[in-house]
C-alpha positions in Angstrom: 125.8 113.2 159.3 126.2 112.7 155.6 129.7 114.3 155.6 130.7 112.2 158.6 129.8 109.0 156.7 131.8 110.2 153.7 134.8 111.0 155.9 134.4 107.6 157.6 134.4 105.8 154.2 137.5 107.8 153.1 139.4 106.9 156.3 138.4 103.2 155.8 139.8 103.3 152.3 143.0 105.0 153.4 143.6 102.5 156.2 143.0 99.6 153.9 145.4 101.0 151.3 148.1 101.3 153.9 147.4 97.8 154.9 147.9 96.6 151.4 144.3 96.4 150.2 143.4 98.5 147.2 141.4 101.6 148.1 139.0 101.0 145.3 138.1 97.6 146.9 137.2 99.4 150.1 135.1 102.0 148.2 133.1 99.3 146.3 132.7 97.2 149.4 131.3 100.1 151.4 129.0 101.1 148.5 127.8 97.5 148.0 125.7 97.6 151.2 123.6 100.4 149.7 122.7 98.2 146.8 122.4 94.9 148.7 118.6 94.9 148.5 118.4 95.0 144.8 121.8 94.5 143.2 120.7 96.9 140.6 119.6 100.5 140.1 118.4 102.5 143.1 115.7 105.2 142.9 117.1 108.8 142.6 120.7 107.6 142.3 122.5 110.2 140.1 125.8 108.4 139.4 126.9 105.0 138.0 126.2 101.9 140.0 129.0 101.1 142.6 131.6 99.0 140.7 132.0 95.4 141.7 135.1 94.6 139.6 138.4 96.3 139.0 137.5 97.1 135.4 134.2 98.6 136.6 136.1 100.7 139.1 138.4 102.0 136.3 135.4 102.9 134.2 133.9 104.7 137.2 137.1 106.7 137.7 137.4 107.4 134.0 133.8 108.7 134.0 134.6 111.0 136.9 137.9 112.2 135.3 136.2 112.9 131.9 133.4 114.9 133.7 136.0 117.0 135.6 137.9 117.7 132.4 134.7 118.7 130.6 133.6 120.9 133.5 137.0 122.7 133.7 136.9 123.3 129.9 133.3 124.5 130.2 134.1 126.9 133.0 137.3 128.2 131.4 135.8 128.8 128.0 132.6 130.4 129.1 134.3 132.3 131.9 136.7 133.9 129.4 133.8 134.6 127.0 131.6 136.2 129.6 134.4 138.2 131.1 135.4 139.5 127.7 131.9 140.4 126.8 131.3 142.2 130.2 134.7 144.0 130.6 135.1 144.9 126.9 131.7 146.0 126.0 131.1 149.0 123.8 129.4 151.0 126.5 132.7 151.2 128.4 134.4 152.7 125.3 136.3 149.6 124.3 137.0 149.1 120.6 137.7 145.7 119.0 141.4 144.9 118.4 142.5 144.4 114.9 145.1 141.7 114.3 145.3 139.0 111.7 147.1 136.1 113.4 149.2 135.2 116.4 151.7 132.4 116.4 151.4 132.0 120.2 147.7 131.5 120.0 148.0 129.1 117.0 150.4 127.0 119.0 148.4 127.1 122.2 145.1 126.0 120.7 146.9 123.2 118.9 149.1 121.9 121.8 146.6 122.3 124.7 143.7 120.3 123.0 146.3 117.6 122.0 147.5 117.3 125.6 143.9 117.1 126.8 143.1 114.3 124.3 146.2 112.4 125.3 145.3 112.7 129.0 141.9 111.3 128.2 142.9 108.7 125.7 145.7 106.9 127.4 143.9 105.7 130.6 140.8 105.0 128.5 142.7 102.8 126.0 144.4 100.9 128.8 141.0 100.1 130.3 139.5 99.1 126.9 142.4 96.8 126.2 141.8 95.2 129.7 138.1 94.7 128.9 139.0 92.7 125.8 141.5 90.3 127.5 139.4 87.2 128.0 142.4 84.9 128.3 143.2 82.5 131.2 139.6 82.4 132.4 138.7 80.1 135.4 135.2 79.4 134.1 133.7 79.8 130.6 129.9 80.3 130.3 128.0 80.5 127.0 125.1 82.9 127.1 122.5 82.6 124.3 120.0 85.4 123.8 116.5 84.5 122.5 113.1 86.1 122.4 112.8 86.6 125.3 115.0 84.8 127.7 118.6 83.8 128.2 120.1 80.3 127.9 123.3 79.5 129.8 125.7 76.6 129.3 128.8 76.2 131.5 131.4 75.1 129.0 134.7 75.0 131.0 135.9 75.0 134.5 134.1 73.9 137.7 130.4 73.4 136.8 131.1 72.2 133.2 128.0 70.6 131.8 125.4 72.7 133.7 122.8 74.3 131.4 119.5 76.1 132.0 117.2 78.7 130.8 116.7 82.0 132.7 113.3 83.6 132.4 111.8 86.7 134.0 110.1 85.7 137.3 108.1 88.9 137.9 104.5 87.8 137.8 102.4 89.2 134.9 99.9 90.4 137.5 102.5 93.0 138.5 103.0 94.2 134.9 99.5 95.2 133.8 99.0 96.3 130.2 97.8 99.2 128.0 95.1 100.9 130.0 95.1 98.1 132.6 96.5 98.6 136.0 98.6 95.8 137.6 96.5 93.7 140.0 99.4 93.0 142.3 101.8 95.3 144.1 105.2 95.5 142.3 108.1 94.1 144.2 111.5 95.7 144.9 113.1 93.7 142.0 110.3 94.4 139.5 111.4 93.2 136.0 115.0 92.6 137.2 114.4 89.1 138.7 114.7 85.7 137.1 113.8 82.1 137.9 117.4 80.8 137.3 120.3 83.0 138.3 123.8 82.7 136.9 125.9 81.6 139.8 129.7 82.2 139.9 132.4 82.1 142.5 134.0 85.3 143.9 137.5 86.3 142.8 137.4 84.1 139.7 137.8 85.2 136.1 134.5 84.4 134.3 134.5 84.4 130.5 131.1 84.9 128.9 130.8 83.6 125.3 127.8 85.3 123.6 125.6 84.4 120.6 121.8 84.6 119.8 119.4 82.3 118.0 117.0 84.9 116.6 117.8 88.6 116.7 120.5 90.8 118.2 120.5 90.9 122.0 123.0 92.4 124.4 124.3 91.0 127.7 124.8 93.9 130.2 125.7 94.1 133.9 126.4 97.8 134.8 128.1 96.9 138.1 130.6 94.8 136.2 131.1 97.4 133.4 130.1 94.6 131.0 128.0 95.1 127.8 128.4 92.9 124.8 126.1 92.2 121.9 124.9 88.7 121.2 124.5 88.4 117.4 123.0 85.4 115.5 125.7 83.5 113.6 128.5 85.2 115.5 130.4 84.4 118.7 131.5 87.4 120.9 133.0 87.2 124.3 133.6 89.4 127.4 134.7 88.7 131.0 134.4 89.9 134.6 135.9 89.1 138.0 133.7 90.0 140.9 135.6 91.2 143.9 132.9 90.6 146.6 129.9 88.4 147.2 126.5 89.7 146.1 123.7 89.7 143.5 124.1 91.9 140.4 121.4 92.7 137.9 121.2 93.9 134.3 119.1 93.7 131.2 119.2 93.0 127.6 120.5 96.3 126.2 119.6 95.9 122.6 116.1 96.5 121.3 115.0 92.9 120.4 111.2 93.0 120.1 108.1 93.6 122.0 109.3 91.8 125.2 112.7 93.5 125.2 112.1 94.9 128.7 111.2 91.4 130.0 114.6 89.6 129.7 116.7 90.6 132.7 120.1 89.2 133.7 120.9 88.2 137.2 124.4 87.1 138.4 124.8 85.8 141.9 128.4 85.8 143.2 129.1 83.4 146.0 132.0 82.0 148.0 134.1 79.2 146.6 132.5 76.8 149.1 128.9 77.8 148.3 129.7 77.5 144.6 130.8 73.9 145.0 127.5 73.2 146.8 125.5 74.9 144.0 127.4 72.9 141.3 126.7 69.6 143.1 123.0 70.5 143.5 122.6 71.5 139.9 124.2 68.4 138.6 122.0 66.3 140.8 119.0 68.2 139.6 120.0 67.7 136.0 120.5 64.0 136.5 117.0 63.7 138.1 115.4 65.6 135.1 117.3 63.6 132.5 114.4 61.3 131.5 115.1 58.0 129.9 114.3 58.6 126.2 113.3 55.0 125.8 110.5 55.4 128.3 107.0 55.3 126.9 104.7 58.0 128.3 100.9 58.0 128.3 99.2 60.8 126.5 97.9 62.3 129.8 101.4 62.4 131.2 102.7 64.1 128.1 99.9 66.7 128.1 100.4 67.6 131.7 104.1 68.0 131.3 103.6 69.7 128.0 101.4 72.4 129.5 104.2 73.4 131.9 106.7 73.5 129.1 104.4 75.6 126.9 103.7 78.0 129.8 107.4 78.5 130.4 108.7 78.8 126.9 105.9 79.3 124.3 103.1 81.4 125.8 104.8 84.8 125.3 104.6 84.5 121.5 101.8 82.0 120.8 99.5 83.2 123.7 97.7 81.0 126.2 94.8 80.4 123.8 97.2 79.4 121.0 96.0 82.2 118.7 99.4 83.9 118.4 99.7 87.5 117.5 98.3 88.4 114.0 101.1 89.8 111.8 103.8 88.8 114.3 103.6 85.2 115.7 101.9 82.3 114.1 98.8 80.7 115.7 99.0 77.1 116.9 95.3 76.7 117.2 94.3 75.3 113.8 97.8 75.3 112.5 98.5 73.1 109.5 101.9 72.1 111.0 100.4 71.2 114.4 97.6 69.2 112.8 99.8 67.7 110.1 102.5 65.0 110.2 104.3 65.0 113.6 107.7 64.7 112.0 107.4 68.2 110.5 106.5 69.7 113.9 109.4 67.9 115.5 111.7 69.3 112.8 110.4 72.9 113.4 111.1 72.7 117.2 114.6 71.2 116.7 115.8 73.4 113.9 113.5 76.4 113.8 111.7 77.8 110.8 112.7 80.9 108.8 109.8 82.5 106.9 111.5 85.6 105.6 108.3 87.6 106.4 105.6 87.9 109.0 104.8 85.8 111.0 108.2 86.0 112.7 110.6 83.1 112.3 110.4 80.3 114.8 113.7 79.9 116.7 115.2 76.4 117.3 114.4 74.9 120.7 117.0 72.0 120.6 118.2 73.1 124.1 115.0 71.5 125.5 115.2 67.8 126.5 113.7 65.1 124.3 110.9 64.6 126.8 110.1 68.4 127.0 109.8 68.6 123.2 107.7 65.5 122.9 105.4 66.7 125.7 104.9 70.2 124.3 104.1 68.9 120.8 101.7 66.4 122.3 100.1 69.2 124.3 99.6 71.5 121.3 98.2 68.6 119.2 95.5 67.9 121.7 94.6 71.4 122.9 92.3 74.1 121.7 90.5 73.1 118.5 93.4 70.9 117.3 92.6 67.3 116.6 95.7 65.8 114.9 95.6 62.2 113.8 99.1 61.7 115.0 98.3 63.1 118.4 101.1 61.7 120.6 104.9 62.1 120.3 107.3 60.0 122.4 110.8 61.2 123.5 112.4 58.4 121.5 111.0 60.0 118.3 112.6 63.3 119.1 115.9 61.7 119.9 115.9 59.9 116.6 115.1 63.2 114.8 118.2 64.8 116.4 120.5 62.4 114.6 
């Protein structure tokens, strides 16, 4: 049955090639169904994930080609070695040959490895050059790595102006802890699911511009053959062009702190029509969330909204009780900044705070709206044991501090 399916897939690829469709597209489309449930790794899978882009397919083929070359060399070298040892052993009366050098051998072991290296380097170089060509992109998206989530800004192309944060959506009840079993059954997409996916149209070249606002992160989607570091103070870029609709999952691939395993990447590839619908919906949603900074909020309204902002963005480092992590992240409960002049706390959230030592530096949160920043500051100033004199911050104050 297994061989019959392989033959069927091969015949499909052959027929599509004759019809003018690349065989690799047929291979990846056939393999995609196997990964449709997760869009990511599959248990007990021994090979690379099925490629979803032409570059990924080239990488897949290169990997297979290199493995074949290595296997042939391995078999040839060890085959000759074991044959020589077995057939020319001393017990059969063989005596070692005595010769100093051989011009033929010298030429052979120089020319043959050179040809092997050229045979490996040429196709690999062509693919690497293709990976670096980010020109003529249809859509440009900025991805910002931060501890521990991703921020996305659609800079150019259809969807320009859309921005959102992408957080892990796996409930903490599924994670557990040291010596503590999870209280909820883990889902199929455990630790590779997010609350806001990156949505892109199929068959469009997507350029990803990468940076980070704290430490080095890495944006990686194996099915796209994409992995690029996001480095604070630098701008790197990469690209992909997905060839069929689906959901594809990856992770931060650079050790970035204790929550490194909790910042997945999810890209949802949709049809051109569905992408237009998504863009319209996101812009409508952003317009609805864009609060008038001149509006005056009550302290209860700000505290309620601020608790949600704190839970989404701050709780990982500063903890639900505001105590932080000793030696790593500052406590907000009893903090001099939180209980001091509100202008200083606004400045910290907008521009971050570099300490140079533990506790870890505070990243800038200027990507949050004026209302969100005002709300979370008001929440921290009126929560736990904090009793700040300046206990309320309005969005207009945050807007003024941005200028």
